[in-house]
C-alpha positions as CSV (number, residue, x, y, z in Angstrom):
1,M,76.4,131.4,90.0
2,S,75.8,135.0,90.7
3,E,74.0,137.3,88.3
4,R,77.2,139.2,87.8
5,S,79.1,136.0,86.9
6,E,76.3,134.8,84.6
7,T,76.5,138.1,82.7
8,A,80.3,137.7,82.4
9,A,80.0,134.2,81.3
10,D,77.4,135.1,78.6
11,S,79.7,137.8,77.2
12,A,83.0,136.0,77.3
13,P,83.9,133.1,75.0
14,S,84.9,129.7,76.5
15,T,88.6,129.3,76.9
16,G,88.7,125.6,77.8
17,P,87.4,123.2,80.4
18,P,86.2,124.7,83.7
19,T,88.9,124.9,86.5
20,V,87.5,123.3,89.6
21,A,89.1,123.2,93.0
22,V,88.7,120.0,95.1
23,F,89.7,119.7,98.8
24,R,89.5,116.0,99.7
25,P,92.2,114.4,101.9
26,D,95.3,113.4,100.0
27,D,94.5,109.7,99.5
28,E,92.4,107.6,97.1
29,R,89.5,110.0,97.8
30,L,91.4,112.9,96.2
31,E,92.5,110.6,93.3
32,E,89.0,109.5,92.7
33,A,87.7,113.1,92.8
34,V,90.3,114.3,90.3
35,S,89.5,111.4,88.0
36,L,85.8,112.0,88.2
37,L,86.2,115.7,87.4
38,E,88.4,114.9,84.5
39,D,85.9,112.4,83.2
40,L,83.2,115.2,83.5
41,G,85.4,117.5,81.3
42,A,86.8,119.7,84.0
43,N,90.3,120.8,84.9
44,P,90.7,119.8,88.5
45,V,92.8,121.6,91.0
46,P,93.6,119.3,93.9
47,D,94.3,121.2,97.1
48,P,93.8,118.9,100.2
49,M,92.3,120.8,103.1
50,L,92.1,117.9,105.5
51,A,94.7,115.5,106.9
52,V,94.0,112.7,109.4
53,E,95.6,112.3,112.8
54,P,94.5,109.0,114.4
55,A,93.4,109.2,118.1
56,D,94.2,105.5,118.7
57,A,90.7,105.0,120.0
58,T,88.0,102.4,119.4
59,P,84.2,102.4,120.0
60,R,82.9,101.4,123.4
61,T,81.7,97.8,123.6
62,D,78.5,98.3,125.7
63,A,76.4,100.1,123.0
64,D,73.2,98.9,121.3
65,Y,74.0,100.9,118.2
66,V,77.4,102.0,116.8
67,V,77.3,104.9,114.3
68,F,80.1,105.5,111.8
69,T,80.2,108.7,109.7
70,S,83.2,108.3,107.4
71,K,85.4,105.9,105.4
72,T,88.4,107.0,107.5
73,G,86.6,105.9,110.7
74,A,85.8,102.5,109.2
75,E,89.5,102.0,108.2
76,L,90.8,103.1,111.6
77,V,88.6,100.8,113.7
78,S,89.6,97.9,111.5
79,E,93.3,98.7,111.9
80,A,92.8,98.9,115.7
81,G,91.2,95.5,115.7
82,W,87.7,96.5,116.7
83,E,85.2,93.6,116.7
84,P,81.4,94.2,117.0
85,T,79.6,92.2,119.7
86,G,76.1,92.3,118.5
87,E,75.6,96.0,118.1
88,T,73.5,97.5,115.3
89,V,76.0,99.0,112.9
90,C,74.9,102.3,111.2
91,A,76.6,104.1,108.4
92,I,75.8,107.7,107.5
93,G,75.9,107.0,103.8
94,P,76.8,104.5,101.1
95,A,80.5,105.4,101.0
96,T,80.9,104.8,104.7
97,A,78.8,101.6,104.4
98,D,81.0,100.3,101.5
99,A,84.2,101.1,103.5
100,L,82.8,99.2,106.5
101,R,81.9,96.2,104.3
102,E,85.4,96.2,102.7
103,E,86.8,95.9,106.2
104,G,84.6,92.9,106.9
105,Y,81.9,94.5,109.0
106,A,78.2,94.0,108.4
107,V,76.1,97.2,108.0
108,D,72.6,97.2,109.3
109,I,71.3,100.7,108.7
110,V,72.0,103.3,106.0
111,P,69.6,106.3,106.0
112,E,67.9,107.4,102.8
113,E,69.2,110.9,103.3
114,F,73.0,110.7,103.8
115,T,73.3,113.3,106.5
116,S,73.3,113.5,110.3
117,S,69.7,114.7,110.3
118,G,68.8,111.9,107.9
119,L,70.3,109.3,110.2
120,V,68.5,110.8,113.2
121,D,65.2,110.6,111.3
122,T,65.9,106.9,110.5
123,L,66.7,105.9,114.0
124,A,64.4,108.2,116.0
125,A,61.5,105.9,116.3
126,E,63.5,102.9,117.7
127,V,66.2,104.3,120.0
128,D,64.3,105.5,123.0
129,G,66.3,104.2,126.0
130,A,69.0,102.7,123.7
131,R,72.8,103.2,124.2
132,I,74.3,104.7,121.0
133,E,78.1,105.0,120.4
134,V,79.0,107.6,117.7
135,A,82.5,107.0,116.4
136,R,83.9,109.8,114.2
137,S,86.2,112.7,113.9
138,D,86.7,115.6,116.3
139,H,84.7,117.9,114.0
140,G,81.4,116.0,113.8
141,S,78.2,117.9,113.6
142,P,76.3,118.3,116.9
143,V,73.1,117.6,114.9
144,L,73.7,113.9,115.3
145,L,74.3,113.8,119.0
146,E,71.6,116.3,119.8
147,G,69.0,114.6,117.6
148,L,69.6,111.1,119.0
149,E,69.5,112.4,122.6
150,A,66.2,114.2,121.8
151,A,64.9,110.8,120.6
152,G,65.6,109.4,124.1
153,A,68.9,107.6,123.5
154,Y,71.9,107.6,125.7
155,V,74.6,108.9,123.4
156,H,78.4,108.6,123.8
157,E,80.9,109.9,121.3
158,T,84.4,108.4,120.7
159,V,86.8,110.6,118.7
160,L,88.6,108.2,116.3
161,Y,90.7,110.9,114.6
162,R,91.4,114.6,114.4
163,L,91.2,116.6,111.2
164,V,93.9,119.2,110.6
165,R,94.9,121.4,107.7
166,P,97.9,120.1,105.8
167,D,101.1,122.1,105.5
168,G,101.3,123.8,102.2
169,S,97.6,124.0,101.4
170,G,96.1,127.1,99.8
171,D,97.2,127.1,96.2
172,S,93.5,127.2,95.2
173,A,93.0,130.3,97.4
174,E,95.6,132.1,95.3
175,L,93.9,131.0,92.1
176,A,90.5,132.2,93.5
177,A,92.1,135.5,94.4
178,A,93.4,135.9,90.8
179,G,90.0,135.0,89.4
180,D,91.3,131.8,87.9
181,L,88.8,129.3,89.4
182,D,85.5,128.5,87.8
183,A,84.2,126.4,90.6
184,V,84.9,124.9,94.0
185,C,83.6,121.7,95.7
186,F,83.5,122.0,99.5
187,T,82.8,118.6,101.1
188,S,82.5,119.7,104.7
189,S,82.3,122.8,106.9
190,L,86.0,122.2,107.8
191,T,87.1,122.4,104.2
192,V,85.5,125.8,104.0
193,E,87.2,127.0,107.2
194,H,90.6,125.6,106.2
195,F,90.3,127.1,102.7
196,L,89.7,130.5,104.2
197,E,92.5,130.0,106.9
198,A,94.9,129.1,104.1
199,A,93.8,132.2,102.1
200,A,94.3,134.4,105.2
201,E,97.7,132.9,105.8
202,R,98.7,133.8,102.2
203,G,97.3,137.3,102.6
204,V,94.5,136.8,100.0
205,R,91.4,136.1,102.0
206,D,89.4,139.1,100.8
207,D,90.5,138.7,97.2
208,A,89.7,135.0,97.3
209,L,86.1,135.7,98.5
210,T,85.8,138.3,95.7
211,G,87.1,135.8,93.2
212,L,84.6,133.1,94.3
213,A,81.8,135.5,93.9
214,D,82.3,135.0,90.2
215,A,82.7,131.2,90.5
216,T,80.3,128.4,91.2
217,V,80.4,127.5,94.8
218,G,79.3,124.0,95.5
219,V,78.8,122.4,98.9
220,I,77.9,118.9,99.9
221,G,75.1,119.6,102.3
222,E,73.1,122.1,104.3
223,P,75.5,122.3,107.3
224,T,78.4,123.1,104.9
225,A,76.2,125.6,103.2
226,E,75.5,127.3,106.5
227,T,79.2,127.5,107.3
228,A,80.0,128.9,103.9
229,S,77.3,131.5,104.1
230,S,78.4,132.6,107.6
231,Q,81.9,133.1,106.2
232,G,80.7,135.4,103.4
233,L,80.5,132.9,100.6
234,A,77.5,132.8,98.3
235,V,76.5,129.2,97.8
236,D,75.3,128.3,94.4
237,V,74.9,124.5,94.4
238,V,73.8,122.0,97.1
239,P,73.1,118.5,95.5
240,E,70.1,116.5,96.6
241,E,72.5,113.6,97.4
242,A,75.3,114.2,99.8
243,T,78.1,112.5,97.8
244,F,81.1,113.9,96.0
245,E,79.9,112.6,92.7
246,A,76.6,114.3,93.0
247,L,78.3,117.5,94.1
248,A,80.8,117.4,91.1
249,R,78.0,116.8,88.6
250,A,75.8,119.5,90.1
251,V,78.6,122.0,90.1
252,L,79.4,121.3,86.4
253,T,75.9,121.3,85.2
254,G,74.8,124.4,87.2
C-alpha cells in the first residue's frame, strides 16, 4: 500500500471488512476465490475478466514432453479425448497438476516455482534435442517458449483456447474509481489489461487508477507485476507462491 494510503488508513477508523475485487473466470474458480476471501474476513467483489473460448485443438502426438499451464487446458484436452502416448507430462503448478489427475492423467513433473521460468529451470538440463509440446491459451507468456528453445528443445505450441473479456465486466472498475475498493487480486497479465479496458469502456480509467493508488494491488507473479506497472498501477503485493490462495492471504495481511 502506498504511503498516502497508509496514512489515510491510520487516520480513519475501520468501517468493516475490506472490499476485495477478484477477476477469476466465472466457474468454480471464482466460487472458490469468493469463498476463500469470505473465510479470510473480506468482502469479495467478483468481477470475471476472463472467459474461455475453446479452440477445439489437442496436443500433437509426436512430442517427448507435453506442458500444460492451466486447469482449463486439462479439462479441454480430456473433453476432446486426448490420450498420452508415453510423453512426459508437465504441469506448471499444483492446481494444473491436480486438474490433470482428476481427468485421469499421470503428471510427471511439477516445478518448485509455479511459473513459466520455474518450469524452464526445472526442464533446462534434460531437454536439449527433445520435442516439447506446449498446450495452453492464446495469451501464454513467451518466457516458456523462449526458455525451452534456449535450452535446446524443439518447441511447438498448440492453442487450446482463447481468453476473452466477458460482456458486462467492469463493475469493480467503477468501485475503484469511486474509492470503494480496498484491494484487488490480479491473477494474470490479461486480467490487468481487461480490467483497464473495462474501465476505459465505462469512462473511468483514470479515476480507477487513482482509486487503486489508495488500495492494495496484489498480483500473482512477476510477469503480471510487470504488466500492471507498465499500465500505471503501483504493485504492492507479489506472493512467493503463485497461487490464488497465497495471493489472497498476502493481500489481506499486507
